[in-house]
N, C-alpha and C positions, 0 to 999 in steps of 0.2 A: 572815633572809635578805634581801639587798637585791633589790629588783625593778628592772625596766628604768626605771621612773619615777623611782627615787631615784638613778640614776647621774648623776654630774656632767656638765655639758655638754661638758667636755674629753674625756670617754670617748666620748660620742656623736660628737663631731667626728672622732675617729680611725676610727670604724666606717663612717659614712655614705658616704665616697668609694668604698667597695667595693660599695655597693648598686646594682642596676640601676635604670634610670629608673622602671620600674613599681614596684619595691620602695620606692624613695625616695618616690614619690607616696603609696603606702600608709602608709609610715612617718610622713609628715606629717599623716595623718588621725587618728593615735592620740590626740593631745592637743595643747593649745596650745603647750606647751613644746617638744614634738618638732617641731611645725610650724615654730617659729621657728628651731630648730637646723638642721632639714632645708633650710630656705630658704637658709641660708648656702652650702650645696653646690649646691642646685638652680638658684639664680639667680646663681651665681658667674660664669658666662660667658653673655653675651647676644649674639645675632646681629641685625644690621640691614642694610638697604640703602637706597639713595637713593629712597625713596618716602614720601609723606605718611603712608600707613598704617603702615609700618614704624617711622618716627620717632615717630609718635603713640603707638605701643605703649611706647616708651622714656619718653616724656614722662609717660604715665599711671603707669608704674612709679616714676618719680621723685617722684610725689606721695605715695607710701607711705613713711612715715618709716623703716620697717624694711627693706623690700625694696631701697630705693635704696642702703642700706649694704652689701648683699650682693654687689653687682656689682663684680668685680675685673678682668674682661676683657671688652672689646668685640671682636666679630668683625665686621669690615666686609666684607660681600659686595659687591665692587666691580664686579660685572657690570652693564652698562648697557643700557638699551633703545635707545640711540643707535646708528644704523647709517649715518649720513651719506648718506641718500637723501631727496630732497625733491621729485622730479618723478614724473609718471605713468610715463614711459618708464624712469626709474631704478628704480622699483618693479618693473616688469615684468621688467627685466633681472636685478635682484637675486633675485627669486623664481624666475626661470627657472634661474639659476646654481645655486641652492641645493636644488633638488628639494623645495621646502618642502611642496607639496601631497601628494606621495607619502608623506613622513614623517608628515604630519598625519593622513592617513587611516589609516595603519598604527597610529598612537598611539591614535586613537579605537577601533579594533578591539581593541587590547590592553587599553584601559582599561575597556571595557564588555563584559559578556556579550552574546552575539549577540542574545538576545531583548530586551536593554535598549538596544541601539544607537539613537541618535536617528533619527527618521524623516527620510528624504531626506538621509542622511549625505553623499552625493556633493554635493548642493547646498550643504550647510553647509561642506564642505571647500573647494569651488570658489568660494565667495563671497569672492574675494580682497579686494574693496573693504571688506567688513565687517570682515575681519581687520586690514586696514591701518588702518582708523579706530580699532580697539581699540588697536593698537600706538601710534598717534599720541597717543591719550589717555594711555597709560602714559608716553610720552616727555615729554609736556607736564607731567605731574605730577612726573616726575623732574627736569626743568629747574627747575621752581619750587622743589623741595626743595633742590637744590644751590645755587640762588641765594638761598635763604631760611635756614632753621635750620642747614643743613650748609655754608653759605658759610664761607670761612676767617675772615671777620670775626665770625661769629656762633656757630660751633660750640662755642666755649668755654662759652657759656650753657647748652648741653645737657650737656656733659661735666662741668661743675663740680657738677652736681646728684648726682653719684655719688662720694662722698668716698673710697671704697675703691678706685676705679679706678686701676690701675697698668700696664695693658698693652692695646695695640691690635694686633689681627691683621688684616691686609688680605689677603683671599683672593679668587680669581677662578676661572673655569672651572666644572667640575662637582664638587660635593662633597655629602656626606650627613652627617646628624647621627649621631653614634656615641658612646655613653658620655658624654653631656652635652658633647660637643665636636664639632668638624667635621673630617671626613677627606676629603681631595681624592681624587676617583676618576678624573678625566680633565682634561687641560689645556684642552680646549675644552668648550663647552656641548653636552650630549647632548640630542638632540631627543626628549625623553620627555614633553613637555607638550602641552596642547591649544591652545597658542598657535602661530599660523602662523609667527611670528618670535619665538623665545624671547629672554628677556632675556640679553644677553651673546652673541647670535648672531654679532656682528661684533667679537668680543673683541679681535682682534689688528690691527684696522684702525688705521693710524697717523694718520688724519685725522678722528678723532671730535671732537665739540664741546668736550669737556673733556680732550683730549690722548690720547696713546697709553696702553697698558695700565698701570693702577694709579696713574697720576700724580695724578688728581683726588683720590683717597683719601689718598695720602701727604701732599700739600701741606696738606690740611685737617687731617689728624691732627697733623702737626707744629705747626701754628698753635694747635690746641686744647690739646694736652697741654703745650706749652712754657710756657703762661701760668700753670701751677700751681706752677712752681718746686719740683717734687718728683721723685724718681727714677721713671723709667718705662721700659717695655720695648716694643719694636716688632718685629713680624714682617711681612715683605712676601713673600707667596707667589711673586709674579713681578712684575718691574718692567721696563718697556721701557727699553733702554739709552739711548734718545734723551733721556731726562730729564736726562742729564749733558752736554747740549750747551748752549752759551751762549743759544740761543733759548728753551729751556724751563726751564733751571735758575733757581730763584727767587733773586733777590738778597736777601741777608740770612738765608737759611735756616740757615747755619752758626751764627749766634748763638742759634738756638733748639734746639740739639741737645746742649748741655753737660750736661743732666740725664739724658740717655739712658744706661742701664746695660747694655742688652742689645739687640743687633740681629741679626735673622735675615733675610737678604736673598738672593733668587734673582734674578739679572739675566737678562732675556730678550733674546736677540738674533736669533731667527728667529720669523717670524709664521705661525701656522696659519690655518685658516679660508679663506673665499672670497678674501680679499685675498692670502693666501699662494699660492693656486692661480693667481690671475690674474697674479701677478708671476713665475711660472715654477716654482712648487712647489719640490721638493727641489733642482732645478738651481740655484736662487738662494740656497741656504743658505750657500754659500761666500762669496758677495758680502756677505750680511748679516754674516757673521763678520768680514770685512775692515772693513766700516763700523764695527762695534762696536769692533774693535781700535783704529781711528783715534780714535774718540771717547774711549776710556779713556786713550789716551796724552795727551789734552788736560788731564788731571790734575784735572778737576772732581770726579771720584769720590774721589780721595785727599783732596781738600779736604773733601769730605763726611764721610769717616771721621775726619779729623784734628780736626774740631770736636767729636767725642764724647770729651771728655777723661776722663769717668768710666766709660768702657766696661769692663764686667766679663766680658761674654760676646759673642763675635762668631762668627756662622755665615754664611759667604759662599760662594755657588756660582754658576757659570755653567751654561748648558745642556749636556747631554752632547755629547761630540765627534761630529762627522759621520763615520761609518765609511766612507762612500763618497765622500768629498771630502777637502779638506785636513784633516790630522789634528790640527794644532795648535789649541789653544784660542784664543778671541778675546781673551784677557786673561792676563797674567802677574802674579805677586805684585808686581813692581816697578811695574806700572801701576795696581794696585788698592790696595795698602796703603802708608801713609807709613812707609818704613823708617828715615827719619832721626829719627823720634820713637818713643816707646813709650807705651803705656797702663799707668800704674803699678799699676792694679788688675785687669788682665786675668787671668782664671782659666780661661776656656774658649775654645777656638779650634777652629773646624771649617771646612775648606776643601774645595771640590768642583769638579772639572772645570776646573782652573786649571793653567797652566804656570808653571815657575819655573827660575831658574838655581840651581846648587848654592850659590853664594855668597849669593844673596838668601834662600834658605830658612834657611841657617845663621844669617844675621844676624837674621831675624825671630824665630827660636827663642831666640837669645841675648838679644835685647832684652827678652824676657818670661819667661825661664826661672825667675826668682826668684818669680814669682807664678803661673805657668801650671800648672794641675792636670789639666786635661782637654784632650786633643788628638784630633781626628778628621780623617783624610785620605781623600778619595775621588777616585780618578782624577787624581792629581797627576803631571805629566810634567816631567822635567828637559829643558830646552831651552836652548841647542842640544845640549848634552851634559852630562856630569857623572856622578858616582858616588853612588848611594844608600849604598853600603857606606861610603864616606868620610863622608857626612853623618851616619850613625848613629855612627860612631867619634867624631865631634866632639861631637855633642849628648848622647850617653848620659851622659858624666861630669857634665854640668851639669843633667841632667833632674831635676825634682822632681815629675813627673807621678804622679798616682794612678790615671789612666785613659788609655789610648791605644787607638784603634780605627782599622782600615784597611779601608775599604769598597771595593766594586767587585770586579772580577775580577782586575785586574792592578796591579802596581806598575811604572810606566814609568820606566826609566832612560834616557830619550831617546825622541823620537818614532819611530814605526815607519818614517817616511820618512828617518830619519837613519841613516847607516852606523854599524855597531857598537853599535846600540841594545841595551840589556840589559833584558829584561822578565821579571818574576817573577810566577808564578801565586799569588794571594793566598788562594784558596779552600781550600788544603790547610793545612799546618802553618805556612807562612811568615807569614801574617797574625797569628795568635796569638803566634807566636814574636817578631815585631817588637814587639808590645805588651809582652811580658815583658821584652824588651830595654830598653825605655824606662822601664818601671815598676819592674821588679825588678832591673835591672842584669845580666840574663842575656846570654849570648853572642848576637851578631847572627846571624840565620839566613841572611842573604844571602851568597851566594858566586858567584864567576864561573862555577862549573860547575853551578849549579842553576837557571839561567835557563831559560825556555821559548821565548823568541824571541831570535834573534841576527841583527842586521843586516837588510839589505833586498836584494831581487833587483834586476836591472837595470831592471825596469819599475816599481819603487817599492813593491812589496809585501813585507811582512815574511815571512821564511821560518823554518821550524822547524828547530832543530838536530838532526842525525841521531842524536846521542847521547841525545836526550830521548824519542823515540818510535820504536816498532818499525815 
């Protein structure tokens, strides 16, 4: 009878992805061979951020001939210590706006049992100067790291030490380790640390030393990965739309994207945190959407995508619609995707919170129908009008999809602010029915008489058809 020790590495490789972190660590303790096989899974994904300690951990790993070959994915935690404050009065104002001391004292009390609380906790919490000095130390180290090993001219030297590296994920906000990966828990930093000013506290500020949300990590990643001349994948959890303005868009970046095979990008157009509150909070979200729409019409974004000639997977989303303001999205398919060209190898397409005309959607699908196998649509709205019924009649005969998914609550056949808008409820049978329509060729479930919203009232709000509800 074969024992676990005699099983070939290929069998072990099929099993270990299903082990918990604890079980995988125990598995690697059994013997040298299992330690080596387990390392391929345990060190497959590594996280880092812009600090000397974090980067040094990667450098130490790169010195191990076996471990450096295990790393396939880097997750760049792009939260920064930078908060764009450098005066005493500025610190006082910033700390006052953020209720930092209140959160810090609460976190101390959550972190320690009552009998283990530091003596004079009030003095510790209220010693703002000491906390500010600690923060400045973190910031200084961060600046040195970004200007050193993580500078766009130097990052290649770090990345090239990991020969199996094929993917970079840029994440920000609050997230936690889960099943040897990272899962985002909130768009902003949660004040759950014992730092008076947590890293990433001013995440959405547009005036940071290294630019708005996500830009510093994206520019450096493209510079580093493009030098290898091998296929690679990129995920950007959130990127400030102002990256695609002439002032910030790097000259020559298009020439560095031709080996990219997969892009997952969420474009951010409203800013949370203290800066968001100072600029008017939710009342200002409509203005941010208008600014984003104007930037996208400048076509730098479509140039960005057009340069990815070998793209096989594209997932593109904007932030969810503002339910209490202008309902239209800050971008449409014609502003985002180069419809005059096609990616000859595109197999997966996911779009979220985007507007489109009927004609543009049909053209996009037609351009890629011969290769496209997976399609996901989330909150896609026909603007200014159009018929999803007609769209499905046109694309069903040419569909070669093996998977189709429709996320969100509704399928919008026009904005709620448009007269005669037709909106279907996706959570029942219509969503699965649409999938079967495109994958199996079944009858389209959309009809004029099974919508849940029809038109708008005189004050601009959608109304429910009387035949739909008692």
